[in-house]
C-alpha positions in Angstrom: 117.0 -115.7 -135.6 117.6 -112.5 -133.5 119.4 -112.4 -129.9 118.5 -114.8 -127.6 117.5 -114.8 -124.3 117.4 -117.6 -121.2 114.0 -116.7 -119.2 114.2 -118.4 -115.8 110.7 -117.1 -114.6 107.5 -116.1 -116.6 106.3 -112.6 -116.9 102.6 -110.8 -116.9 101.1 -111.7 -120.6 101.9 -108.5 -121.8 105.7 -108.2 -121.0 105.7 -112.0 -121.9 104.4 -111.1 -125.5 106.7 -108.3 -125.9 109.7 -110.4 -125.2 108.9 -112.7 -127.7 108.3 -110.3 -130.0 111.6 -108.7 -129.4 113.9 -111.8 -128.7 114.4 -115.3 -129.3 113.3 -116.7 -125.8 114.2 -120.1 -124.3 111.8 -120.9 -121.5 114.0 -122.0 -118.9 111.5 -122.2 -116.3 109.2 -124.7 -118.5 112.0 -126.8 -119.2 111.8 -130.7 -118.5 115.5 -131.0 -118.7 117.1 -127.6 -118.2 120.5 -129.1 -118.3 120.1 -130.0 -122.0 118.4 -126.9 -122.8 121.5 -124.8 -121.5 123.7 -126.8 -123.7 121.9 -126.7 -126.8 121.9 -122.8 -126.6 124.2 -121.6 -124.3 127.2 -121.0 -127.2 124.1 -118.2 -128.6 122.6 -116.5 -125.3 123.2 -113.1 -124.7 120.9 -112.1 -122.1 118.9 -113.5 -119.1 115.2 -112.5 -117.5 115.1 -113.5 -113.8 113.4 -112.2 -110.9 114.3 -111.2 -107.6 113.0 -114.6 -106.3 114.4 -117.3 -108.7 117.7 -115.3 -109.3 120.6 -116.8 -111.0 123.1 -118.9 -109.6 126.9 -119.2 -110.1 126.2 -122.6 -112.0 123.5 -121.0 -114.3 125.5 -117.7 -114.8 128.9 -119.9 -115.9 126.6 -122.1 -118.2 126.2 -119.1 -120.5 129.6 -118.1 -122.0 128.1 -115.4 -124.1 126.0 -113.8 -121.1 126.0 -109.9 -121.4 123.1 -109.0 -119.0 120.9 -110.3 -116.5 117.6 -108.3 -116.5 115.5 -109.4 -113.2 112.2 -108.5 -112.5 111.7 -107.0 -108.8 113.9 -104.6 -106.7 115.6 -107.6 -104.6 118.9 -109.3 -106.3 120.2 -111.4 -103.5 119.2 -114.7 -105.2 121.6 -113.2 -108.1 125.2 -114.6 -107.6 126.3 -110.9 -107.9 129.9 -112.1 -107.7 129.9 -114.1 -110.5 128.0 -111.6 -112.6 131.3 -109.3 -111.4 134.0 -111.8 -112.5 132.7 -112.4 -115.9 131.8 -108.9 -116.7 127.7 -109.6 -116.9 125.8 -106.3 -116.3 122.8 -107.0 -113.6 119.7 -104.4 -113.5 116.6 -104.5 -111.4 113.3 -102.7 -110.9 113.8 -100.1 -108.1 110.9 -97.3 -107.6 107.9 -98.5 -109.4 106.8 -100.9 -107.0 107.9 -98.6 -103.9 104.5 -97.6 -103.4 102.7 -101.1 -103.4 105.0 -102.8 -101.0 104.7 -99.6 -98.5 100.7 -100.2 -99.1 101.3 -104.1 -98.0 103.6 -103.1 -95.0 100.7 -101.0 -93.5 97.6 -103.1 -94.7 99.9 -105.9 -92.7 100.0 -103.8 -89.3 96.8 -102.6 -89.6 95.6 -106.5 -90.4 97.7 -107.6 -87.3 96.7 -105.3 -84.7 93.3 -105.1 -85.4 92.9 -108.5 -86.5 91.4 -108.2 -89.5 91.6 -111.6 -90.9 90.2 -112.9 -87.6 87.2 -110.6 -87.5 86.6 -111.6 -91.8 86.7 -115.5 -90.4 84.5 -114.6 -87.2 81.6 -113.1 -89.5 81.7 -116.0 -92.1 81.5 -118.2 -89.6 78.3 -116.9 -87.8 79.8 -116.2 -84.7 78.8 -112.4 -84.4 75.4 -113.1 -83.3 76.4 -115.4 -80.7 79.9 -114.1 -79.6 81.8 -110.8 -79.0 85.0 -110.3 -81.0 87.9 -109.4 -78.8 89.0 -106.1 -78.4 92.2 -105.3 -80.5 95.2 -103.1 -80.3 95.3 -99.4 -81.0 97.7 -98.5 -83.9 97.8 -94.8 -83.1 100.7 -93.6 -80.8 102.9 -96.6 -81.1 106.3 -96.1 -82.1 107.5 -97.9 -85.6 111.2 -98.8 -85.7 112.0 -99.1 -89.4 115.0 -101.7 -90.1 115.8 -100.1 -93.4 115.2 -96.6 -94.6 115.5 -96.9 -98.3 113.1 -96.1 -101.1 110.3 -98.4 -99.7 111.7 -97.9 -95.8 110.8 -94.3 -96.5 107.5 -94.5 -98.1 106.6 -96.8 -95.1 107.1 -94.4 -92.6 105.4 -91.6 -95.1 102.5 -93.7 -95.1 103.0 -94.3 -91.1 102.8 -90.7 -89.5 99.4 -89.8 -90.3 98.4 -92.8 -88.5 99.6 -91.1 -85.5 102.5 -93.5 -85.4 106.1 -92.0 -84.6 108.9 -93.1 -86.5 112.6 -94.3 -85.8 114.9 -96.3 -87.7 117.7 -98.4 -88.1 120.6 -99.2 -90.6 124.2 -99.2 -91.5 124.3 -95.3 -91.3 122.3 -92.2 -90.6 120.3 -90.8 -93.8 121.0 -87.3 -94.8 118.1 -84.8 -94.6 116.1 -87.1 -92.0 114.6 -86.2 -89.0 113.8 -89.5 -87.7 115.4 -90.8 -84.5 118.6 -93.3 -86.2 120.0 -96.1 -84.1 122.7 -97.9 -85.2 122.2 -100.7 -82.6 118.8 -103.1 -83.6 118.7 -104.4 -80.3 118.5 -101.1 -78.5 116.2 -99.7 -81.1 113.8 -103.1 -80.4 113.8 -101.8 -76.9 112.3 -98.5 -77.9 109.6 -99.2 -80.3 106.3 -101.2 -80.5 106.6 -102.2 -84.2 109.6 -103.4 -85.7 109.1 -103.0 -89.6 111.7 -104.6 -91.5 112.4 -103.0 -94.9 116.0 -104.0 -95.4 117.7 -106.0 -98.2 118.1 -109.6 -98.2 121.1 -111.6 -98.7 124.5 -112.4 -96.6 124.9 -108.7 -95.0 121.3 -109.5 -93.2 120.8 -113.0 -92.5 119.2 -113.4 -89.0 119.4 -109.8 -88.4 116.3 -110.2 -86.5 117.5 -112.6 -83.8 116.5 -113.7 -80.6 118.2 -110.6 -79.0 116.4 -108.5 -81.2 112.6 -110.3 -80.4 113.7 -110.6 -76.5 114.4 -106.6 -76.8 110.9 -106.2 -78.8 108.8 -107.9 -76.1 105.5 -109.3 -75.4 103.7 -106.3 -76.5 105.8 -105.8 -79.6 104.7 -106.5 -83.3 107.0 -107.6 -86.3 105.8 -106.6 -89.7 108.4 -108.3 -92.4 107.7 -107.2 -96.1 111.6 -107.5 -97.0 113.1 -111.3 -97.1 112.5 -114.3 -95.1 116.0 -114.5 -94.5 116.2 -111.1 -92.1 114.7 -112.9 -89.8 115.6 -116.2 -87.7 112.3 -117.6 -88.5 112.4 -120.7 -85.7 113.1 -118.0 -83.2 110.2 -115.9 -84.7 107.7 -118.2 -84.5 108.9 -119.7 -81.3 108.2 -116.4 -79.4 105.0 -115.7 -81.0 103.7 -119.2 -79.9 105.1 -118.9 -76.6 103.2 -115.1 -76.3 106.6 -113.2 -76.0 105.8 -111.3 -79.1 101.9 -109.4 -79.8 102.2 -110.5 -83.1 103.0 -110.5 -86.5 102.4 -109.5 -90.0 104.5 -111.3 -92.7 104.4 -111.2 -96.6 108.0 -113.1 -96.7 109.3 -116.4 -95.3 112.2 -118.3 -95.3 111.5 -121.2 -97.5 108.4 -120.0 -99.6 106.1 -121.1 -100.4 106.3 -123.2 -97.6 105.2 -121.2 -94.2 105.9 -122.9 -90.8 102.6 -124.7 -89.8 102.6 -123.3 -86.3 102.0 -119.5 -87.9 98.9 -121.1 -89.3 97.1 -121.9 -86.1 98.1 -118.1 -84.8 95.5 -115.8 -84.2 98.4 -113.2 -83.2 99.5 -113.4 -87.1 98.6 -111.6 -90.6 99.8 -113.8 -93.3 100.6 -113.0 -97.2 102.0 -115.1 -99.9 105.0 -112.5 -101.0 102.5 -110.1 -102.8 104.0 -106.4 -102.1 104.1 -105.7 -105.7 101.4 -108.0 -106.6 99.1 -105.3 -108.6 98.7 -105.2 -112.5 99.8 -101.9 -112.6 103.1 -102.8 -110.9 103.8 -105.6 -112.2 103.2 -104.2 -115.7 105.8 -101.5 -114.6 108.4 -104.0 -113.4 108.3 -105.7 -116.6 108.3 -102.8 -119.2 111.5 -101.7 -116.9 112.9 -105.1 -117.8 112.3 -104.7 -121.4 114.0 -101.1 -121.5 117.1 -102.5 -119.6 117.3 -104.9 -122.2 117.0 -102.6 -125.1 119.3 -100.1 -124.0 121.8 -102.8 -123.7 121.5 -104.3 -127.0 121.4 -100.6 -128.2 124.7 -100.0 -127.0 123.3 -97.6 -124.6 123.5 -97.1 -120.7 120.9 -99.5 -119.0 118.2 -97.8 -116.8 118.8 -99.3 -113.3 122.1 -101.0 -113.1 123.4 -103.1 -110.0 126.5 -104.0 -111.1 
């Protein structure tokens, strides 16, 4: 029996095949009795494969005393108990960079979809309403000001895409970015007052939980838009939904939600929103590239080499 890996989530078919070729895989996500499986294999398991949405709890990490590495599929790692991993000397890796372009593309697609009401226009045509009615006028993107919350790799990629549309970019973050000419804010409410589109591209986790709160949404105002391609936890979702329902925001483009895959029912009834099922990185090419990075991090570690994309 080779190196044993607990797998908490399925991988793209080619990646799954390669994992099972290289390692002895225990499919935790398919187990009828997770506790029984963990009890049986825990003395031998040296690695874990998970994702940025499934993560790894303290209980799971502590159930695997020989665990050396958690190789996560995704750039976000907030559902992984990083504190526990550090305490136990477990390496954690993620898959940055390879998904940046696809997530930035979705961010701009949602921006256009919510402002130009593209999903609603599609329904209007499919329902046969075009010969009988006029589709309402929508909002123009060019000339708007976009405030990006978190100007990391993805935030900067969004900025590069927004500018050719005639959008002025500003940003908020914990610190000013060197070599960046966009106007910087260290106060999110102040930025929200000055922009038309609030683009959320920061990490999730406790540090950013409900960062976009009632004060931020009020500052953005009834002509403002919210786009979230980060984590649902970054936004106070009930406050956002209430503002949209009451017309205190112009609209929202959302790829992430607080309790995925459950979406607040009120959002489903609104024409002012464009909704996506957390598909920012969901292209064949990118998901395979993410999977390849998961494999490369595992291989490097078990070959005694430094991992490629270490979180801790």
